[in-house]
C-alpha positions as CSV (number, residue, x, y, z in Angstrom):
1,M,148.2,91.8,126.7
2,T,147.9,94.5,124.0
3,T,150.8,96.9,123.8
4,H,150.3,100.6,123.0
5,A,151.7,100.0,119.5
6,Q,149.3,97.1,118.9
7,A,146.4,99.2,120.1
8,R,147.3,102.0,117.7
9,Q,147.6,99.6,114.8
10,Q,144.2,98.1,115.6
11,A,142.6,101.6,115.8
12,S,144.3,102.5,112.5
13,V,143.0,99.4,110.8
14,A,139.5,99.9,112.2
15,S,139.4,103.5,111.1
16,R,140.6,102.6,107.6
17,I,137.9,99.9,107.3
18,A,135.2,102.3,108.7
19,A,136.2,104.8,106.0
20,L,135.6,102.4,103.1
21,P,131.9,103.3,102.6
22,D,132.7,107.0,102.4
23,L,135.3,106.6,99.6
24,T,134.4,107.5,96.1
25,M,134.5,104.6,93.6
26,D,137.7,106.1,92.1
27,A,139.3,106.1,95.5
28,L,138.0,102.5,96.2
29,W,139.5,101.3,92.9
30,T,142.9,103.0,93.7
31,L,142.9,101.2,97.1
32,W,141.9,98.0,95.3
33,D,144.9,98.3,92.9
34,E,147.2,98.7,95.9
35,H,146.0,95.4,97.4
36,F,145.2,93.2,94.4
37,S,146.9,92.4,91.1
38,S,143.7,92.4,89.0
39,R,140.2,93.8,89.1
40,P,137.1,91.7,89.4
41,G,134.7,91.5,86.4
42,H,131.9,93.2,88.4
43,H,131.6,96.4,90.3
44,H,129.5,95.5,93.3
45,R,130.5,98.1,95.9
46,L,129.7,96.1,99.1
47,W,131.7,93.1,97.8
48,L,134.7,95.3,97.0
49,E,134.5,96.9,100.4
50,S,134.4,93.5,102.1
51,R,137.3,92.2,100.2
52,L,139.3,95.3,100.9
53,A,138.5,95.2,104.6
54,Y,139.7,91.6,104.7
55,K,142.9,92.5,102.8
56,I,143.6,95.5,105.1
57,Q,143.3,93.3,108.2
58,E,145.3,90.5,106.6
59,R,148.2,92.8,105.9
60,A,148.1,94.3,109.4
61,F,147.6,91.2,111.4
62,G,148.5,88.3,109.2
63,G,146.5,85.9,107.1
64,M,144.8,82.6,107.7
65,K,146.9,79.6,108.4
66,P,147.2,77.4,105.3
67,A,145.4,74.5,107.1
68,T,142.4,76.8,107.8
69,R,142.3,78.1,104.3
70,A,142.4,74.5,102.9
71,K,139.5,73.4,105.2
72,L,137.4,76.4,104.1
73,E,138.2,75.8,100.5
74,K,137.1,72.1,100.9
75,I,133.9,73.2,102.5
76,G,133.3,75.6,99.7
77,E,133.9,72.9,97.0
78,T,132.0,70.1,98.7
79,G,129.4,71.9,100.8
80,I,130.3,69.4,103.6
81,L,131.0,70.7,107.0
82,P,133.6,69.2,109.3
83,S,132.3,66.1,111.2
84,R,132.3,67.8,114.6
85,L,129.6,70.2,113.3
86,Q,127.8,67.4,111.6
87,R,127.5,65.5,114.9
88,D,126.1,68.2,117.1
89,A,124.6,71.6,116.3
90,D,125.3,72.6,119.9
91,Q,128.9,73.1,118.9
92,L,128.0,76.1,116.6
93,L,129.5,79.3,117.8
94,P,127.2,82.2,118.9
95,G,126.7,84.6,116.1
96,T,126.7,81.9,113.4
97,V,124.0,82.4,110.9
98,L,122.4,79.4,109.3
99,T,120.4,79.8,106.1
100,R,118.1,77.5,104.3
101,T,115.8,78.1,101.3
102,H,112.5,76.3,101.8
103,D,109.5,76.9,99.5
104,D,111.4,79.6,97.6
105,V,111.9,81.6,100.8
106,E,115.3,82.1,102.5
107,H,115.2,81.5,106.2
108,R,117.9,82.8,108.5
109,V,118.6,81.5,112.0
110,T,121.2,83.0,114.3
111,V,122.9,80.8,116.9
112,C,122.7,82.7,120.2
113,G,124.3,80.0,122.4
114,V,123.9,76.3,123.3
115,R,120.2,75.4,122.7
116,N,119.4,79.0,122.0
117,F,118.5,80.0,118.4
118,D,116.8,83.2,117.1
119,Y,114.5,82.9,114.1
120,K,112.4,86.0,113.1
121,G,112.9,87.6,116.6
122,Q,111.6,84.5,118.4
123,R,113.9,82.2,120.5
124,Y,113.9,78.5,120.1
125,K,115.6,75.8,122.2
126,S,116.6,73.6,119.2
127,L,117.2,73.7,115.5
128,S,114.5,71.0,115.2
129,A,111.9,73.5,116.7
130,V,113.0,76.1,114.1
131,A,112.7,73.6,111.3
132,R,109.2,72.6,112.5
133,A,108.2,76.3,112.7
134,I,109.4,76.8,109.1
135,T,107.9,73.6,107.5
136,G,105.0,72.7,109.8
137,T,106.4,69.1,110.0
138,N,108.8,67.3,112.2
139,W,112.4,67.6,111.0
140,S,115.8,67.0,112.4
141,G,117.0,70.6,112.7
142,P,120.7,69.7,111.9
143,A,119.5,67.8,108.8
144,F,117.2,70.6,107.7
145,F,120.1,73.1,107.9
146,G,122.6,70.8,106.3
147,L,124.7,70.0,109.3
148,T,124.5,66.2,108.9
149,P,126.1,64.2,106.1
150,N,124.0,64.7,102.9
151,G,121.6,66.8,104.9
152,R,119.5,63.7,105.7
153,T,118.6,61.6,108.7
154,K,116.5,58.5,109.0
155,G,112.8,59.4,109.0
156,A,113.3,63.1,108.3
157,A,110.1,64.6,106.9
158,R,110.4,65.9,103.4
C-alpha cells in the first residue's frame, strides 16, 4: 500500500520528469551535472532527457538489482535473449515492441497480449503471421524477430 509520503514522492518525481522537455538546454546541462560526473560527446536532447529521467527515478526509488543489470548488459553485448524468451514468444509482456529491419525498412510490432500482436494498426494472432505479412513468405515469427538462438529455425524461409 502506498503511504502519503510515497505518493508525494512519486508525484514529485513525475512532475520533475514531465518538466524536462520545457527546460532550456542550459538548465538541462545544469541538471545533468548534478546527476552525472561527465558529459556525453553529443547533445541529442531527447537522449539527455531520457537519461536524466532514469537517473531521477533511480535516485528516488533505487536502481536496478545488480543481477538484472548484468543480464541486460549480457543481452546488449551478445544480442541473445534469455532462453525463456527464445522458447516462446507468448511470454513477451504486453507493451513490448519488437523491431526488425527487412528490405531496408524497419518494422515495429507491439505485443498486446498472448497471441495478440499489432503491426501497422492491424491485429495478428501470431508473430509468424506478422512475419508472413512483412515478407510474403512463411517464416517462424520468433526466428524472424530474433527470439530464437541465432535467429534461425529449421526450414525458415530466407
